[in-house]
C-alpha positions, 0 to 999 in steps of 0.5 A: 389823496381820497379828496373825492371822499371829502365832501367833494371837496377838490383837492385845492379845497381840501389844501387850502388851509394846510400849513406852510412854512415861512407865513408871517405869525398872523396868518391865520392857519397858526392861529391857535383859535379863531374864535379870539378875534372879536377879543379886540373888538371888545378891547377896543370897546372896553377901553371906549366906554372906560374913556383909556386910551385904545392904539387903532388896528394898522396893517402892515401890508393894506391901505384903505383907500377910496377906490377910483371906480367905486368910490367906495373905501378898499383895503389896498396891498401896498406892498412888502409881504413877499419880501418880507417872507422871503426874509423871515423879517415878521 
């Protein structure tokens, strides 16, 4: 309602970040503060300086593979998200 008064964004654009039930805990719309994104990178840098081990981030639903066309590394969906969402098994 009144989407035309909101910086001329479409109704779709205005609702893209709206809360949605049944999403995974790491869904960006559920994060309390997007600025916390760099915390893990800072922890990894600190661990590197201290020489302490730091577990590398490993995505659940994506894997890095070489694109057969461009020959560049890309994150490719490997499945499982929709099944986890249906079961609410995060």
